[in-house]
All heavy atoms as TSV, in Angstrom:
chain	resi	resn	atom	element	x	y	z
A	1	MET	N	N	152.244	16.307	115.066
A	1	MET	CA	C	152.411	14.922	114.641
A	1	MET	C	C	152.331	13.998	115.855
A	1	MET	O	O	152.692	14.363	116.961
A	1	MET	CB	C	153.732	14.744	113.915
A	1	MET	CG	C	153.865	13.381	113.311
A	1	MET	SD	S	155.001	13.391	111.948
A	1	MET	CE	C	155.801	11.854	112.234
A	2	THR	N	N	151.900	12.809	115.616
A	2	THR	CA	C	151.726	11.809	116.666
A	2	THR	C	C	153.078	11.304	117.159
A	2	THR	O	O	154.013	11.130	116.380
A	2	THR	CB	C	150.919	10.620	116.101
A	2	THR	OG1	O	149.699	11.125	115.568
A	2	THR	CG2	C	150.625	9.593	117.157
A	3	ASP	N	N	153.169	11.051	118.465
A	3	ASP	CA	C	154.371	10.461	119.044
A	3	ASP	C	C	154.271	8.944	118.861
A	3	ASP	O	O	153.674	8.241	119.685
A	3	ASP	CB	C	154.488	10.832	120.516
A	3	ASP	CG	C	155.713	10.232	121.179
A	3	ASP	OD1	O	156.539	9.600	120.485
A	3	ASP	OD2	O	155.852	10.392	122.399
A	4	TYR	N	N	154.813	8.452	117.774
A	4	TYR	CA	C	154.654	7.039	117.432
A	4	TYR	C	C	155.448	6.120	118.354
A	4	TYR	O	O	155.072	4.960	118.523
A	4	TYR	CB	C	154.996	6.797	115.974
A	4	TYR	CG	C	153.910	7.287	115.060
A	4	TYR	CD1	C	154.156	8.254	114.105
A	4	TYR	CD2	C	152.612	6.800	115.166
A	4	TYR	CE1	C	153.147	8.718	113.277
A	4	TYR	CE2	C	151.602	7.246	114.353
A	4	TYR	CZ	C	151.876	8.205	113.408
A	4	TYR	OH	O	150.869	8.658	112.601
A	5	SER	N	N	156.493	6.591	118.980
A	5	SER	CA	C	157.207	5.750	119.950
A	5	SER	C	C	156.285	5.398	121.109
A	5	SER	O	O	156.235	4.243	121.549
A	5	SER	CB	C	158.443	6.476	120.481
A	5	SER	OG	O	159.379	6.679	119.463
A	6	THR	N	N	155.547	6.388	121.589
A	6	THR	CA	C	154.592	6.160	122.671
A	6	THR	C	C	153.459	5.259	122.206
A	6	THR	O	O	153.038	4.350	122.935
A	6	THR	CB	C	154.021	7.503	123.175
A	6	THR	OG1	O	155.105	8.316	123.625
A	6	THR	CG2	C	153.026	7.293	124.295
A	7	GLU	N	N	152.973	5.479	121.002
A	7	GLU	CA	C	151.883	4.659	120.477
A	7	GLU	C	C	152.316	3.202	120.295
A	7	GLU	O	O	151.541	2.297	120.565
A	7	GLU	CB	C	151.376	5.239	119.156
A	7	GLU	CG	C	150.722	6.598	119.308
A	7	GLU	CD	C	149.509	6.561	120.205
A	7	GLU	OE1	O	148.520	5.894	119.857
A	7	GLU	OE2	O	149.556	7.202	121.272
A	8	LEU	N	N	153.543	2.976	119.864
A	8	LEU	CA	C	154.047	1.604	119.733
A	8	LEU	C	C	154.143	0.942	121.099
A	8	LEU	O	O	153.840	-0.246	121.248
A	8	LEU	CB	C	155.407	1.592	119.035
A	8	LEU	CG	C	155.379	1.847	117.540
A	8	LEU	CD1	C	156.793	2.035	117.009
A	8	LEU	CD2	C	154.668	0.725	116.799
A	9	GLU	N	N	154.557	1.685	122.106
A	9	GLU	CA	C	154.635	1.158	123.461
A	9	GLU	C	C	153.241	0.787	123.974
A	9	GLU	O	O	153.060	-0.260	124.594
A	9	GLU	CB	C	155.290	2.179	124.397
A	9	GLU	CG	C	155.560	1.654	125.778
A	9	GLU	CD	C	156.556	0.508	125.801
A	9	GLU	OE1	O	157.480	0.475	124.973
A	9	GLU	OE2	O	156.398	-0.372	126.668
A	10	ARG	N	N	152.260	1.620	123.694
A	10	ARG	CA	C	150.881	1.332	124.096
A	10	ARG	C	C	150.358	0.079	123.385
A	10	ARG	O	O	149.658	-0.734	123.987
A	10	ARG	CB	C	149.982	2.525	123.793
A	10	ARG	CG	C	150.254	3.712	124.689
A	10	ARG	CD	C	149.360	4.878	124.366
A	10	ARG	NE	N	147.973	4.508	124.678
A	10	ARG	CZ	C	146.928	5.023	124.065
A	10	ARG	NH1	N	147.062	5.925	123.124
A	10	ARG	NH2	N	145.709	4.645	124.402
A	11	LEU	N	N	150.714	-0.078	122.120
A	11	LEU	CA	C	150.314	-1.264	121.363
A	11	LEU	C	C	150.983	-2.513	121.943
A	11	LEU	O	O	150.351	-3.550	122.149
A	11	LEU	CB	C	150.688	-1.083	119.894
A	11	LEU	CG	C	150.192	-2.115	118.906
A	11	LEU	CD1	C	148.676	-2.179	118.880
A	11	LEU	CD2	C	150.720	-1.789	117.511
A	12	ARG	N	N	152.240	-2.392	122.247
A	12	ARG	CA	C	153.020	-3.494	122.814
A	12	ARG	C	C	152.441	-3.926	124.169
A	12	ARG	O	O	152.375	-5.113	124.475
A	12	ARG	CB	C	154.468	-3.022	122.995
A	12	ARG	CG	C	155.420	-4.030	123.541
A	12	ARG	CD	C	156.809	-3.433	123.748
A	12	ARG	NE	N	157.466	-3.147	122.496
A	12	ARG	CZ	C	157.850	-1.919	122.104
A	12	ARG	NH1	N	157.628	-0.871	122.844
A	12	ARG	NH2	N	158.459	-1.759	120.949
A	13	ASN	N	N	152.011	-2.964	124.977
A	13	ASN	CA	C	151.495	-3.256	126.318
A	13	ASN	C	C	150.031	-3.665	126.333
A	13	ASN	O	O	149.493	-3.947	127.390
A	13	ASN	CB	C	151.684	-2.036	127.228
A	13	ASN	CG	C	153.139	-1.769	127.505
A	13	ASN	OD1	O	153.964	-2.668	127.478
A	13	ASN	ND2	N	153.468	-0.527	127.772
A	14	GLY	N	N	149.394	-3.664	125.181
A	14	GLY	CA	C	148.007	-4.071	125.113
A	14	GLY	C	C	147.007	-2.961	125.384
A	14	GLY	O	O	145.809	-3.212	125.448
A	15	GLU	N	N	147.475	-1.730	125.562
A	15	GLU	CA	C	146.565	-0.601	125.765
A	15	GLU	C	C	145.792	-0.298	124.480
A	15	GLU	O	O	144.678	0.212	124.541
A	15	GLU	CB	C	147.336	0.640	126.201
A	15	GLU	CG	C	147.970	0.523	127.571
A	15	GLU	CD	C	148.806	1.737	127.902
A	15	GLU	OE1	O	148.379	2.867	127.598
A	15	GLU	OE2	O	149.888	1.543	128.471
A	16	LEU	N	N	146.406	-0.588	123.337
A	16	LEU	CA	C	145.761	-0.439	122.037
A	16	LEU	C	C	145.691	-1.806	121.373
A	16	LEU	O	O	146.610	-2.612	121.511
A	16	LEU	CB	C	146.573	0.483	121.117
A	16	LEU	CG	C	146.753	1.935	121.498
A	16	LEU	CD1	C	147.699	2.617	120.517
A	16	LEU	CD2	C	145.419	2.645	121.518
A	17	GLN	N	N	144.618	-2.058	120.644
A	17	GLN	CA	C	144.505	-3.293	119.869
A	17	GLN	C	C	145.160	-3.131	118.501
A	17	GLN	O	O	145.791	-4.051	117.996
A	17	GLN	CB	C	143.035	-3.681	119.692
A	17	GLN	CG	C	142.355	-4.033	120.996
A	17	GLN	CD	C	143.005	-5.220	121.669
A	17	GLN	OE1	O	143.231	-6.241	121.039
A	17	GLN	NE2	N	143.299	-5.087	122.946
A	18	THR	N	N	144.973	-1.952	117.894
A	18	THR	CA	C	145.562	-1.650	116.591
A	18	THR	C	C	146.026	-0.208	116.571
A	18	THR	O	O	145.559	0.623	117.349
A	18	THR	CB	C	144.556	-1.851	115.437
A	18	THR	OG1	O	143.443	-0.995	115.636
A	18	THR	CG2	C	144.112	-3.295	115.336
A	19	LEU	N	N	146.946	0.069	115.676
A	19	LEU	CA	C	147.471	1.412	115.466
A	19	LEU	C	C	147.336	1.726	113.984
A	19	LEU	O	O	147.888	1.007	113.148
A	19	LEU	CB	C	148.940	1.474	115.899
A	19	LEU	CG	C	149.671	2.781	115.701
A	19	LEU	CD1	C	148.978	3.917	116.455
A	19	LEU	CD2	C	151.115	2.657	116.173
A	20	ARG	N	N	146.580	2.772	113.664
A	20	ARG	CA	C	146.335	3.140	112.269
A	20	ARG	C	C	147.311	4.235	111.857
A	20	ARG	O	O	147.423	5.262	112.525
A	20	ARG	CB	C	144.909	3.621	112.113
A	20	ARG	CG	C	143.923	2.529	112.498
A	20	ARG	CD	C	142.534	2.979	112.336
A	20	ARG	NE	N	142.124	2.470	111.031
A	20	ARG	CZ	C	140.986	2.720	110.468
A	20	ARG	NH1	N	140.120	3.523	111.043
A	20	ARG	NH2	N	140.693	2.200	109.294
A	21	ILE	N	N	147.996	3.995	110.736
A	21	ILE	CA	C	148.983	4.935	110.212
A	21	ILE	C	C	148.509	5.444	108.859
A	21	ILE	O	O	148.399	4.669	107.905
A	21	ILE	CB	C	150.370	4.255	110.045
A	21	ILE	CG1	C	150.789	3.547	111.335
A	21	ILE	CG2	C	151.403	5.265	109.590
A	21	ILE	CD1	C	150.935	4.439	112.532
A	22	PRO	N	N	148.249	6.747	108.748
A	22	PRO	CA	C	147.850	7.295	107.445
A	22	PRO	C	C	149.044	7.369	106.498
A	22	PRO	O	O	150.210	7.387	106.927
A	22	PRO	CB	C	147.326	8.689	107.785
A	22	PRO	CG	C	147.909	9.027	109.104
A	22	PRO	CD	C	148.210	7.734	109.807
A	23	LYS	N	N	148.748	7.395	105.237
A	23	LYS	CA	C	149.782	7.401	104.192
A	23	LYS	C	C	150.818	8.497	104.404
A	23	LYS	O	O	152.021	8.259	104.269
A	23	LYS	CB	C	149.109	7.568	102.830
A	23	LYS	CG	C	150.078	7.701	101.673
A	23	LYS	CD	C	149.375	7.739	100.344
A	23	LYS	CE	C	148.546	8.981	100.174
A	23	LYS	NZ	N	147.991	9.114	98.814
A	24	GLU	N	N	150.382	9.684	104.766
A	24	GLU	CA	C	151.309	10.814	104.893
A	24	GLU	C	C	152.278	10.674	106.072
A	24	GLU	O	O	153.310	11.334	106.101
A	24	GLU	CB	C	150.553	12.141	104.978
A	24	GLU	CG	C	149.548	12.239	106.084
A	24	GLU	CD	C	148.172	11.742	105.697
A	24	GLU	OE1	O	147.975	11.208	104.591
A	24	GLU	OE2	O	147.277	11.884	106.537
A	25	ASP	N	N	151.998	9.794	107.033
A	25	ASP	CA	C	152.890	9.590	108.180
A	25	ASP	C	C	153.710	8.307	108.073
A	25	ASP	O	O	154.557	8.044	108.925
A	25	ASP	CB	C	152.076	9.528	109.476
A	25	ASP	CG	C	151.450	10.849	109.851
A	25	ASP	OD1	O	151.802	11.879	109.242
A	25	ASP	OD2	O	150.606	10.856	110.768
A	26	PHE	N	N	153.472	7.508	107.053
A	26	PHE	CA	C	154.059	6.173	107.003
A	26	PHE	C	C	155.590	6.180	107.032
A	26	PHE	O	O	156.196	5.415	107.779
A	26	PHE	CB	C	153.574	5.391	105.781
A	26	PHE	CG	C	154.142	4.005	105.743
A	26	PHE	CD1	C	153.617	3.014	106.548
A	26	PHE	CD2	C	155.216	3.700	104.928
A	26	PHE	CE1	C	154.146	1.734	106.543
A	26	PHE	CE2	C	155.752	2.425	104.915
A	26	PHE	CZ	C	155.219	1.440	105.720
A	27	LEU	N	N	156.238	6.997	106.244
A	27	LEU	CA	C	157.706	6.967	106.187
A	27	LEU	C	C	158.335	7.358	107.518
A	27	LEU	O	O	159.304	6.728	107.964
A	27	LEU	CB	C	158.222	7.849	105.059
A	27	LEU	CG	C	157.896	7.355	103.655
A	27	LEU	CD1	C	158.418	8.336	102.607
A	27	LEU	CD2	C	158.467	5.968	103.412
A	28	GLU	N	N	157.786	8.356	108.174
A	28	GLU	CA	C	158.292	8.756	109.489
A	28	GLU	C	C	158.038	7.654	110.513
A	28	GLU	O	O	158.903	7.333	111.326
A	28	GLU	CB	C	157.629	10.058	109.936
A	28	GLU	CG	C	158.200	10.626	111.196
A	28	GLU	CD	C	159.657	11.025	111.074
A	28	GLU	OE1	O	160.083	11.462	109.990
A	28	GLU	OE2	O	160.390	10.898	112.078
A	29	PHE	N	N	156.850	7.057	110.458
A	29	PHE	CA	C	156.522	5.964	111.358
A	29	PHE	C	C	157.467	4.780	111.140
A	29	PHE	O	O	157.950	4.177	112.098
A	29	PHE	CB	C	155.067	5.514	111.143
A	29	PHE	CG	C	154.739	4.240	111.851
A	29	PHE	CD1	C	154.479	4.234	113.207
A	29	PHE	CD2	C	154.698	3.039	111.154
A	29	PHE	CE1	C	154.189	3.049	113.871
A	29	PHE	CE2	C	154.404	1.856	111.801
A	29	PHE	CZ	C	154.152	1.866	113.163
A	30	ARG	N	N	157.731	4.454	109.902
A	30	ARG	CA	C	158.594	3.308	109.572
A	30	ARG	C	C	159.987	3.463	110.177
A	30	ARG	O	O	160.565	2.492	110.677
A	30	ARG	CB	C	158.680	3.165	108.046
A	30	ARG	CG	C	159.584	2.069	107.580
A	30	ARG	CD	C	158.828	0.782	107.388
A	30	ARG	NE	N	159.732	-0.185	106.784
A	30	ARG	CZ	C	159.995	-1.359	107.332
A	30	ARG	NH1	N	159.395	-1.746	108.419
A	30	ARG	NH2	N	160.838	-2.187	106.751
A	31	LYS	N	N	160.523	4.671	110.163
A	31	LYS	CA	C	161.838	4.919	110.780
A	31	LYS	C	C	161.821	4.555	112.260
A	31	LYS	O	O	162.770	3.953	112.776
A	31	LYS	CB	C	162.224	6.388	110.627
A	31	LYS	CG	C	162.568	6.793	109.225
A	31	LYS	CD	C	162.891	8.274	109.195
A	31	LYS	CE	C	162.958	8.786	107.781
A	31	LYS	NZ	N	163.176	10.234	107.733
A	32	ILE	N	N	160.757	4.926	112.929
A	32	ILE	CA	C	160.629	4.638	114.364
A	32	ILE	C	C	160.400	3.143	114.580
A	32	ILE	O	O	160.985	2.546	115.487
A	32	ILE	CB	C	159.482	5.472	114.968
A	32	ILE	CG1	C	159.828	6.956	114.866
A	32	ILE	CG2	C	159.199	5.068	116.410
A	32	ILE	CD1	C	158.680	7.888	115.129
A	33	LEU	N	N	159.588	2.537	113.740
A	33	LEU	CA	C	159.264	1.121	113.881
A	33	LEU	C	C	160.506	0.243	113.770
A	33	LEU	O	O	160.719	-0.642	114.602
A	33	LEU	CB	C	158.238	0.700	112.825
A	33	LEU	CG	C	157.870	-0.777	112.801
A	33	LEU	CD1	C	157.178	-1.191	114.095
A	33	LEU	CD2	C	156.998	-1.083	111.605
A	34	ILE	N	N	161.336	0.462	112.768
A	34	ILE	CA	C	162.489	-0.431	112.573
A	34	ILE	C	C	163.572	-0.244	113.632
A	34	ILE	O	O	164.453	-1.079	113.762
A	34	ILE	CB	C	163.078	-0.318	111.151
A	34	ILE	CG1	C	163.595	1.080	110.870
A	34	ILE	CG2	C	162.052	-0.756	110.116
A	34	ILE	CD1	C	164.300	1.226	109.543
A	35	GLU	N	N	163.479	0.814	114.419
A	35	GLU	CA	C	164.412	1.008	115.533
A	35	GLU	C	C	164.014	0.198	116.759
A	35	GLU	O	O	164.813	0.047	117.689
A	35	GLU	CB	C	164.486	2.485	115.913
A	35	GLU	CG	C	165.140	3.348	114.859
A	35	GLU	CD	C	165.088	4.810	115.207
A	35	GLU	OE1	O	164.404	5.192	116.186
A	35	GLU	OE2	O	165.726	5.590	114.488
A	36	GLN	N	N	162.801	-0.332	116.760
A	36	GLN	CA	C	162.311	-1.113	117.901
A	36	GLN	C	C	163.014	-2.454	117.946
A	36	GLN	O	O	163.156	-3.122	116.939
A	36	GLN	CB	C	160.794	-1.321	117.805
A	36	GLN	CG	C	159.986	-0.063	117.693
A	36	GLN	CD	C	160.169	0.851	118.874
A	36	GLN	OE1	O	160.010	0.436	120.019
A	36	GLN	NE2	N	160.507	2.100	118.602
A	37	GLU	N	N	163.422	-2.851	119.144
A	37	GLU	CA	C	164.118	-4.118	119.317
A	37	GLU	C	C	163.246	-5.307	118.903
A	37	GLU	O	O	163.738	-6.303	118.376
A	37	GLU	CB	C	164.527	-4.263	120.789
A	37	GLU	CG	C	165.594	-5.283	121.026
A	37	GLU	CD	C	166.123	-5.190	122.431
A	37	GLU	OE1	O	166.693	-4.139	122.779
A	37	GLU	OE2	O	165.959	-6.172	123.173
A	38	ASP	N	N	161.939	-5.185	119.116
A	38	ASP	CA	C	161.012	-6.265	118.808
A	38	ASP	C	C	160.154	-5.951	117.574
A	38	ASP	O	O	159.012	-6.371	117.479
A	38	ASP	CB	C	160.121	-6.560	120.011
A	38	ASP	CG	C	159.314	-5.351	120.461
A	38	ASP	OD1	O	159.611	-4.222	120.012
A	38	ASP	OD2	O	158.390	-5.528	121.273
A	39	PHE	N	N	160.734	-5.251	116.612
A	39	PHE	CA	C	159.945	-4.773	115.474
A	39	PHE	C	C	159.290	-5.891	114.669
A	39	PHE	O	O	158.279	-5.677	114.023
A	39	PHE	CB	C	160.758	-3.847	114.566
A	39	PHE	CG	C	161.684	-4.538	113.612
A	39	PHE	CD1	C	161.279	-4.790	112.317
A	39	PHE	CD2	C	162.952	-4.915	113.994
A	39	PHE	CE1	C	162.124	-5.420	111.417
A	39	PHE	CE2	C	163.809	-5.535	113.114
A	39	PHE	CZ	C	163.386	-5.792	111.817
A	40	LYS	N	N	159.807	-7.097	114.736
A	40	LYS	CA	C	159.202	-8.200	113.987
A	40	LYS	C	C	157.899	-8.697	114.615
A	40	LYS	O	O	157.207	-9.506	114.033
A	40	LYS	CB	C	160.185	-9.355	113.840
A	40	LYS	CG	C	161.297	-9.040	112.876
A	40	LYS	CD	C	162.095	-10.253	112.550
A	40	LYS	CE	C	163.096	-9.918	111.466
A	40	LYS	NZ	N	163.757	-11.109	110.965
A	41	HIS	N	N	157.573	-8.185	115.784
A	41	HIS	CA	C	156.314	-8.543	116.432
A	41	HIS	C	C	155.167	-7.640	115.971
A	41	HIS	O	O	154.015	-7.910	116.285
A	41	HIS	CB	C	156.442	-8.447	117.958
A	41	HIS	CG	C	157.265	-9.546	118.540
A	41	HIS	ND1	N	156.716	-10.717	119.010
A	41	HIS	CD2	C	158.608	-9.655	118.718
A	41	HIS	CE1	C	157.682	-11.494	119.467
A	41	HIS	NE2	N	158.840	-10.879	119.298
A	42	PHE	N	N	155.480	-6.577	115.280
A	42	PHE	CA	C	154.463	-5.662	114.783
A	42	PHE	C	C	154.070	-6.097	113.371
A	42	PHE	O	O	154.901	-6.148	112.474
A	42	PHE	CB	C	154.991	-4.225	114.757
A	42	PHE	CG	C	155.250	-3.680	116.135
A	42	PHE	CD1	C	156.511	-3.751	116.698
A	42	PHE	CD2	C	154.230	-3.113	116.869
A	42	PHE	CE1	C	156.758	-3.265	117.960
A	42	PHE	CE2	C	154.459	-2.614	118.138
A	42	PHE	CZ	C	155.720	-2.692	118.688
A	43	ARG	N	N	152.792	-6.413	113.199
A	43	ARG	CA	C	152.316	-6.874	111.891
A	43	ARG	C	C	151.411	-5.802	111.297
A	43	ARG	O	O	150.446	-5.372	111.917
A	43	ARG	CB	C	151.551	-8.178	112.034
A	43	ARG	CG	C	151.019	-8.662	110.689
A	43	ARG	CD	C	150.374	-10.003	110.752
A	43	ARG	NE	N	149.454	-10.095	111.875
A	43	ARG	CZ	C	149.021	-11.245	112.384
A	43	ARG	NH1	N	149.438	-12.386	111.886
A	43	ARG	NH2	N	148.184	-11.260	113.390
A	44	GLY	N	N	151.761	-5.381	110.084
A	44	GLY	CA	C	150.981	-4.352	109.410
A	44	GLY	C	C	150.126	-4.921	108.295
A	44	GLY	O	O	150.532	-5.858	107.612
A	45	THR	N	N	148.948	-4.336	108.147
A	45	THR	CA	C	148.033	-4.693	107.070
A	45	THR	C	C	147.711	-3.423	106.303
A	45	THR	O	O	147.283	-2.437	106.905
A	45	THR	CB	C	146.730	-5.312	107.628
A	45	THR	OG1	O	147.079	-6.429	108.452
A	45	THR	CG2	C	145.815	-5.754	106.510
A	46	ALA	N	N	147.940	-3.442	104.996
A	46	ALA	CA	C	147.695	-2.266	104.159
A	46	ALA	C	C	146.270	-2.275	103.630
A	46	ALA	O	O	145.736	-3.323	103.273
A	46	ALA	CB	C	148.685	-2.246	102.996
A	47	TYR	N	N	145.688	-1.085	103.613
A	47	TYR	CA	C	144.330	-0.905	103.111
A	47	TYR	C	C	144.335	0.145	102.007
A	47	TYR	O	O	145.368	0.751	101.718
A	47	TYR	CB	C	143.387	-0.480	104.245
A	47	TYR	CG	C	143.207	-1.560	105.284
A	47	TYR	CD1	C	143.937	-1.550	106.466
A	47	TYR	CD2	C	142.320	-2.604	105.076
A	47	TYR	CE1	C	143.781	-2.543	107.411
A	47	TYR	CE2	C	142.160	-3.612	106.021
A	47	TYR	CZ	C	142.895	-3.576	107.188
A	47	TYR	OH	O	142.744	-4.567	108.114
A	48	HIS	N	N	143.178	0.376	101.421
A	48	HIS	CA	C	143.038	1.361	100.354
A	48	HIS	C	C	143.470	2.744	100.817
A	48	HIS	O	O	143.384	3.076	102.003
A	48	HIS	CB	C	141.580	1.438	99.879
A	48	HIS	CG	C	141.128	0.197	99.194
A	48	HIS	ND1	N	141.643	-0.217	97.984
A	48	HIS	CD2	C	140.229	-0.741	99.548
A	48	HIS	CE1	C	141.064	-1.350	97.623
A	48	HIS	NE2	N	140.191	-1.687	98.565
A	49	HIS	N	N	143.909	3.549	99.875
A	49	HIS	CA	C	144.287	4.948	100.092
A	49	HIS	C	C	145.487	5.104	101.021
A	49	HIS	O	O	145.650	6.135	101.665
A	49	HIS	CB	C	143.105	5.764	100.607
A	49	HIS	CG	C	141.879	5.619	99.749
A	49	HIS	ND1	N	141.815	6.104	98.461
A	49	HIS	CD2	C	140.698	5.021	99.989
A	49	HIS	CE1	C	140.629	5.818	97.945
A	49	HIS	NE2	N	139.935	5.149	98.849
A	50	GLY	N	N	146.303	4.087	101.133
A	50	GLY	CA	C	147.551	4.182	101.874
A	50	GLY	C	C	147.458	3.996	103.373
A	50	GLY	O	O	148.450	4.165	104.075
A	51	LEU	N	N	146.312	3.636	103.893
A	51	LEU	CA	C	146.159	3.411	105.324
A	51	LEU	C	C	146.776	2.066	105.687
A	51	LEU	O	O	146.548	1.062	105.005
A	51	LEU	CB	C	144.674	3.408	105.705
A	51	LEU	CG	C	144.382	3.132	107.179
A	51	LEU	CD1	C	144.868	4.294	108.030
A	51	LEU	CD2	C	142.908	2.902	107.378
A	52	THR	N	N	147.564	2.046	106.757
A	52	THR	CA	C	148.154	0.807	107.246
A	52	THR	C	C	147.767	0.657	108.705
A	52	THR	O	O	147.833	1.616	109.468
A	52	THR	CB	C	149.684	0.809	107.111
A	52	THR	OG1	O	150.026	1.109	105.757
A	52	THR	CG2	C	150.275	-0.532	107.488
A	53	GLU	N	N	147.398	-0.535	109.088
A	53	GLU	CA	C	146.984	-0.818	110.452
A	53	GLU	C	C	147.944	-1.848	111.041
A	53	GLU	O	O	148.189	-2.882	110.434
A	53	GLU	CB	C	145.558	-1.355	110.441
A	53	GLU	CG	C	144.833	-1.195	111.727
A	53	GLU	CD	C	143.372	-1.510	111.560
A	53	GLU	OE1	O	143.026	-2.713	111.563
A	53	GLU	OE2	O	142.585	-0.555	111.421
A	54	TYR	N	N	148.480	-1.549	112.214
A	54	TYR	CA	C	149.438	-2.435	112.872
A	54	TYR	C	C	148.837	-3.045	114.114
A	54	TYR	O	O	148.044	-2.426	114.813
A	54	TYR	CB	C	150.706	-1.658	113.265
A	54	TYR	CG	C	151.611	-1.422	112.095
A	54	TYR	CD1	C	151.445	-0.314	111.283
A	54	TYR	CD2	C	152.620	-2.320	111.782
A	54	TYR	CE1	C	152.250	-0.101	110.191
A	54	TYR	CE2	C	153.438	-2.118	110.685
A	54	TYR	CZ	C	153.252	-1.004	109.904
A	54	TYR	OH	O	154.051	-0.811	108.814
A	55	GLU	N	N	149.263	-4.283	114.386
A	55	GLU	CA	C	148.919	-4.956	115.627
A	55	GLU	C	C	150.184	-5.613	116.157
A	55	GLU	O	O	151.154	-5.818	115.426
A	55	GLU	CB	C	147.811	-5.985	115.409
A	55	GLU	CG	C	148.161	-7.078	114.451
A	55	GLU	CD	C	146.991	-8.023	114.174
A	55	GLU	OE1	O	145.871	-7.734	114.609
A	55	GLU	OE2	O	147.230	-9.046	113.536
A	56	TYR	N	N	150.168	-5.925	117.439
A	56	TYR	CA	C	151.322	-6.568	118.066
A	56	TYR	C	C	151.019	-8.053	118.218
A	56	TYR	O	O	149.944	-8.432	118.675
A	56	TYR	CB	C	151.605	-5.950	119.431
A	56	TYR	CG	C	152.925	-6.390	120.018
A	56	TYR	CD1	C	154.099	-5.794	119.588
A	56	TYR	CD2	C	152.992	-7.380	120.963
A	56	TYR	CE1	C	155.329	-6.197	120.113
A	56	TYR	CE2	C	154.204	-7.790	121.486
A	56	TYR	CZ	C	155.366	-7.189	121.055
A	56	TYR	OH	O	156.577	-7.589	121.567
A	57	THR	N	N	151.963	-8.893	117.819
A	57	THR	CA	C	151.775	-10.337	117.899
A	57	THR	C	C	152.793	-10.943	118.860
A	57	THR	O	O	153.897	-10.419	119.041
A	57	THR	CB	C	151.941	-10.994	116.520
A	57	THR	OG1	O	153.270	-10.753	116.045
A	57	THR	CG2	C	150.945	-10.438	115.524
A	58	GLU	N	N	152.421	-12.041	119.470
A	58	GLU	CA	C	153.323	-12.746	120.402
A	58	GLU	C	C	154.491	-13.393	119.645
A	58	GLU	O	O	155.605	-13.416	120.124
A	58	GLU	CB	C	152.563	-13.798	121.190
A	58	GLU	CG	C	151.562	-13.206	122.169
A	58	GLU	CD	C	152.214	-12.356	123.241
A	58	GLU	OE1	O	153.294	-12.731	123.744
A	58	GLU	OE2	O	151.648	-11.295	123.536
A	59	GLN	N	N	154.189	-13.918	118.450
A	59	GLN	CA	C	155.212	-14.566	117.637
A	59	GLN	C	C	155.774	-13.585	116.622
A	59	GLN	O	O	155.006	-12.914	115.932
A	59	GLN	CB	C	154.612	-15.767	116.887
A	59	GLN	CG	C	154.113	-16.864	117.790
A	59	GLN	CD	C	155.237	-17.524	118.562
A	59	GLN	OE1	O	156.332	-17.713	118.045
A	59	GLN	NE2	N	154.974	-17.842	119.809
A	60	PRO	N	N	157.092	-13.484	116.502
A	60	PRO	CA	C	157.658	-12.581	115.486
A	60	PRO	C	C	157.453	-13.118	114.085
A	60	PRO	O	O	157.332	-14.324	113.882
A	60	PRO	CB	C	159.150	-12.558	115.840
A	60	PRO	CG	C	159.391	-13.848	116.544
A	60	PRO	CD	C	158.099	-14.186	117.267
A	61	SER	N	N	157.412	-12.219	113.124
A	61	SER	CA	C	157.335	-12.658	111.726
A	61	SER	C	C	158.694	-13.202	111.323
A	61	SER	O	O	159.711	-12.936	111.947
A	61	SER	CB	C	156.918	-11.493	110.831
A	61	SER	OG	O	157.893	-10.484	110.857
A	62	LYS	N	N	158.693	-13.956	110.253
A	62	LYS	CA	C	159.949	-14.593	109.817
A	62	LYS	C	C	160.678	-13.743	108.829
A	62	LYS	O	O	160.254	-12.925	108.168
A	62	LYS	CB	C	159.643	-15.943	109.224
A	62	LYS	CG	C	159.067	-16.847	110.267
A	62	LYS	CD	C	158.767	-18.208	109.698
A	62	LYS	CE	C	158.161	-19.026	110.818
A	62	LYS	NZ	N	158.081	-20.385	110.603
C-alpha cells in the first residue's frame, strides 16, 4: 500500500501537482488526511468509478 503521509507531504511541498486516490484506498487515505494539521488546504475532486484526485491549495476551504 502507498505511504499516503509521504505523498501528502510531497503534494504540500509542490513535488506533486495532484494525488490520485483509487476507490479501494479512499477510507484509509481519509484517516490520514483528516489527521493533517492543514487538511482544509487539500481539495479533492471525485471522478467516475470512485477515483478521487487531490490538490493542495494556498487558501483553506471553508
